[in-house]
N, C-alpha and C positions, 0 to 999 in steps of 0.2 A: 504494500500500500504506500502510495506516495504521500508526501507531506502537504500541508495546507498551502505553504508558500509555493511549492512546485506546481500545484493545481492552479493557483492564481496566476503564476507566470505563463502557464500553458494557455489559459483562457485569454490573457492579454495578448499573447502572440497570435492566437487564432483571430482575435478581434482586429488586430493590426493588419493581418493578411486580408481579412474580409474588407477592411476599409480601403485597401489598395486594389480591390476588385480581383483578388486571386480566385481561381476557378477550382472546383472539385476539392475543397478543403476536407481532409480526412484526418482523424486522430486515431492512431492505433495504440491500444494498450498492449504492450509486449509481455510475453510470458517470461517471468523472472528466471525460471529454470533454464529456458532456452537462450535468453539474451542477457548477458552481463553488461550490455552497453548502457541502456537507459530504461526508464519506465514507459516512455511514450515516444512515438514518432508523430510529428505534425507534418503532413504531406499536402502540398498544393502545387498549382502551376499557374504561370502567367501566360499571356498570349504571345509575348515576344521577350527578347533579352532585356530591354530597358525596363519593362514591367517587372521582370524577375528581380532586378537590382533594386527597384523601388520597393517591392514587397519586403525583401530582406533588410533594406535600410530602415523601413518603417518598423519592423519587428525589433530590430536592434535599438533604435532610438526610443521606442515606447518602453521597452524593458529597462533601459538605462534611466529614463526620466521617472517612471513610476516606481521602480523597485531598486534602482542603483545596481543592476545586475548586467554584467557584460558576458558575451559568449566566451567560452574557453578557446574555441577555435572556429574559424570561418574558412571554408574551402570553396573554390570555384567561382568566386565573384568576378574574376576577369572574363572567363568564358561565358558565364551567366546562363549556361544551359542546365546546370544542376548546382545549386548553391546549397551547401550544407552548413548549418549553424549548430554547434554543440553547446548546449546549456546543462550538461551533466545529467539531470533528471529527465530531460527530453531533448530530442534532436529535431531540428526543423529542416525539411527538404523542400526547396523551391525549384521546380523543374520547368523546362520548356515542355510543351505537349508531346513532342516527338520523343524526348529522352525519358519522360515519365512512362510512356507506352513501351519503350524499349526495355528499360530496367525493371519495371513492374514490381516495385517494393511491396505492394499489397499482395501480390502472388507469392513472393519470397517469404513473407511472414504470414503463412497460413494460420498458425496457431494464435496470432494476435487477434484481439477483438476490436472491431470498429466502434468507436464511441462518438456520441454527438456532444455538442457544447452543453446541452441540457443534462446529459448524463454526468458530466464533470461538475456542473453546477450543483446537482443533487448530492454528489459525493462530497463536494466542498462544504455544503451546508451541514451534512451529517458529521463531518470531521469537526467543524466548528462547534456544533452542539455537544459532541462528546468531550471536546476540550473544555467547554464551559462547565459541564457537569463535574469533571475531574477537578478543575480549579475551585469550584464551589465546595466540594468535599474537603479539599486540602485547606481551604480558608476556615472551614468550621473546626478542623482539627487544630489549627494553629492559632485560633482566636484566643486572646487573653481571658483567663477566668477571673472572676471577682476575687480580690485579695481578701483572704481570711486573716483577721487580726488575731494574734495570740492572746491568751488570757492575761498575760502580764501587761501587754500594751493596753488592753481594755481597762484593767484596774488603774493604771496610771492616768488614763484619760479621765476616768470617773473621779479620782482624787483631785486632779487639777480643776475640775468643774466644781467640786464640793468646797474647796478651801477658798475663802475670800482673800483677796490680795491685800496686804497691808501697805500703807503708804509710808515710804521712808522719809524721815524728817532729817533734813540736812541743816547745816549751819546757815545757809543762805535763806532758807525759809523762815528760820527763827529770827533773823535780823530784820526781815521785812515786816514782821508783826509788831515790832517796837515802834 
């Protein structure tokens, strides 16, 4: 299961690709036993090389601006037929239509399940709710309890209230009276 932050990053990357009119946006949840690479693939394509660069630039800029996250590696930006952006928990693939059909990552990753943005949003909400429950339980356990005064402290407080205070007479007060 991926973290809340990685799901938020993935959703922001998908939204950035959609804003730049990427086509056929797919999110593949990879099988952890089969792939040690990442949790997800975000796969999309543009209609031409310039659009591919614009899509990858928008994803990179948005994740930098909103989360302060940079990709670990970016490959293929010069040729712009297949741009790969590695964000550790997920990998973004921006293809030209021809290269996407040729390489067919969806075919290669048959064990991966295709997810929609709604599926990831639901998973994110469930993770946040679970985190809130856990933090609420932890807060109850660590909440300070009422201080219980010892019997000696209680007795000394009672004595202080019971005894009237005597006013001290000093030499200055006696001189003023004359």
